[in-house]
N, C-alpha and C positions, 0 to 999 in steps of 0.2 A: 273659676269661670260660672257665674250665674248665668249667662246667656253666651249663645254661640255668635259673639260679634264678627268672627269671621265669615261665617255663613251670611249673617245679615248683610254684610258690607258687599259680598258677591250679588245675593239675589236683588239688592236694591239697585244695581248697576242697571242702565237701559241695555247695555250690551255685556254678556257675560258668556266665558268659556265653560263649558262641561267639565273641564279638568278642574277649574277653580272650585266649582260646585262639590265635586266629588272629594277633593283634598280636604276642603273646609268640614264636610260632615265627616269624613274618615277621623279627622284628628279631634273632633269636639262633640260629635253626636247631636242629637235634637231631642226636643220636648215632645213627647207622644202623648196625645189626649187620651183620658180614661173617663169611665162613666163612676157613679159612687160606688159600685161593687168591685171597682179596680180592673174592670175588662177594658180592653182597647176600644176606642171609637173610630172606626174607619170612615172613610169618606167614598162615594161614587162618582165616577167619571159620567160623562155625558152620554157614553155607550154603555153605562150600567157595570163597568168592571170597578172592583174596589181598589182602593188605594190606601197604603199605610201613611199617614199623615205625620209630619213632623214640623215643629215651630222652633224658631230660633230661641225663643224664651217663653216662659209661663205667661208673661204679661201679653206677648203677641197672641198667644193661644186664646187667652181670655178676650182679647179685643176681637179676633177673626173668628173664633169659634165659641161663643158663649155657651152654647147648649151642651158642651161637655162640662163635666163637674170638676176637672182638673188636668193637671199633666205629670208625667213623671220623666225626669231626664234619661235617657237611655243612650248608652255608647253605641257605636256602629255594630258591634259585634250582637248585641242585644237586639237592635232593630232588625238585623239579619236573620236571628232566630225566631222573631215574630213573624216575620214574613214567611220563613220556611215552615213553621207550624201552622199557618192559616192559608198558604199556598198564595198569597197576594204576590203579585209580580212587579208592582210599581209602588216608588215612593212619592208622595207629593210634599215638597218642601216648601214652607211659607215664612216670610219676613212680612212686616208692615208695608213694605214697598215693593214687593214682588214674589213670585213664586216659580217653581220649576219642578218638572216631572223627572224622575230618575229610575230606569229600569233597575230592578234588583239585581239581575245577571251581572249588570255593569259595575254596579258598586262591589259587588263579590269579586270581580275580575280585578278590580282596582286594588283591593286589599291584597289579593294573591300576587299581583305585580310589585307591590311595596313590601313584600316579605312578611306579612304579618299573619304567622300561624305559629304553630308550637315550636317549630325549628327555626323561624325567620329570625335574621340579624336585628331587624328593627323592634321586636318585642323580647324583653329580658323577663323572666319569670322567676320570683324570688320568693322564699319562705317568709310568710308574714305571721307576726303575734299579735296582730290587730285584733280587738275583741270581735269586730265583724266577721273576720276569717276564722277565728276559732268558733263562732257561733254557726257558721256555714259548715264546718267539718263536722260539728257535734251533731247538726240538723241532719247531715248526709247518713251519720251512724244510725239515728233513729228510723230514717226513712227509705233507705238503699233496698231493703228487703222486699219493699211493695214494687220494684221493679226490677222483675227477672232479666230483662235486656242489658241492664246497667251493672257492669261487672267491676267498675273502679272510678273513684271520683278523686280528683287533685284539687286542691284550694291553693291558690298563689297570689301575690301582688304583682301586675303586670306593669311594666314601665317602657312607654314608647322612646324609642332611641332619639326619634327625630323632634319630638316637642317636649320630652320630659313628663308628660302626662301620666299618672298613674291611677289605677283602679283594681278592684278585686277581680280575679279571672277564675272561673271553674271550668276545668275539662273533664269529660267523662268518656270512658270505654265502654261502648256497646256493641252489641252483636246482632243489630237490626240494620236494616238499609237507612242510609241518610236520606233527607233529615230524619232524625231520631224523634218519635212520638215520646218514646219513653224518657229521653233526655229532657225533652221540653217540659214534661209533665213533673219529673222531679226538680227541675230547675225552680219551677212556679211553687212548689212546696217549699224548697229551701229558701228562697225570696221572702215567702209569707211567714216563716218562722223565724228567720234569721238576719235577714238583711233588707236593705232597700233595693231600689231598682238598678242602681249603678254598678251592677255585676255582671260581666261578659260570660257568655257560654261558649263552648266549642266542643261539640260531640266528634268522638273519632270511633271509626269501626275497627274492631279488634282485628280483622283480617288485612284489609287494605290500607290501614295506617299504622301497622305494627311497628314501623320504625320511629315514628313520631311517638307513639305510647313508650316504646323503650326509652327514648330521650327524656320524656316526662319523669320516668321511673328513677332517672339517674339525677334528678335535681334537688332531691331532699326535700320535696315540697310536702305539706300535709296530705296524706293520703287515706283513702278509705276503700277496702276491697272487700267484695261480697262473694262467698260461696255459695251460690243459691242452692245447691244440692244439699248441703248439710245445714243452711242457714246460719253459718258462720260469717261473722264480720270482723275484719282485721283493720286496726287503726295504728298509722305510722306517723309520728310527729316527732320533730326536735324538742318540743316542749317537754316530752317526757324523758330526754336525756339529760336535762338540766339537773345538776345537783339540788335537793331540797336545801 
C-alpha cells in the first residue's frame, strides 16, 4: 500500500466514527513528515501544544505541508514510539479532504484491546532471513554495548492476523522505566545503519514483562544478548544452524 486509502476514506467523510479512524491507522500507519536531516517535523495547535502529524500519503504531505523535506511511512508502533520518546500526546491525521486529532493514549488502548503485543493472538512473530532483518541483527551486535540498559534484542517478521500485513519488528529487553530512552536511541541507530523506517519497536521491562520476554525467547527469533559487565555479546540465529 503506497497510501493509506482506508484512512483517507474515513477522514474524507463529513461524519466519521473515531473507531474507524483508529482501525485504519492501526492497520496501515501513516506518513510522518521529516526535515532534510531526518528529524520529525511536528505541528503545534492553537494552544501551543505539539502534535505528531501523519498524512495518508506522501503526495498528501507535499500538498498540505510543503515546508517539510519529505515523509517516511511509519507503522502504528513506530508512531507510538516517536510519541513516547518526544512526550507528544496527540496525533494530527490528515487527508486532502479532512483531518482528525487522536490522543496517543487512546491509540495505545486500541492496540491493547486488539491484542497487538508480543503475546497477542493477532500478531504472529516469525524468524526472517530477509536481508533487512539480518542487517538489523548485525547492527544490534555492533551497537548494543553502547546502551547498558538494553540487555537483549529480538528481530522478527510480524504478521497481522486480521489484515495479513507484514513488517519487520524489533523487541528489546531493558532494565529502565518505560518508555525507554535507551531503546529509542538504539532503534534510531539500527534504522540508520540497517533498514528503512518501516520497522516496529516494542521495549519490554525485564522485571514487569518477564513473561512476555520468556515467550520471545521460545520463538526461535534472531537474538542478540549483551552481558554489559563483561562486554560479551551473544548472537543466536537459525542461520548459523543451516549446513554449509
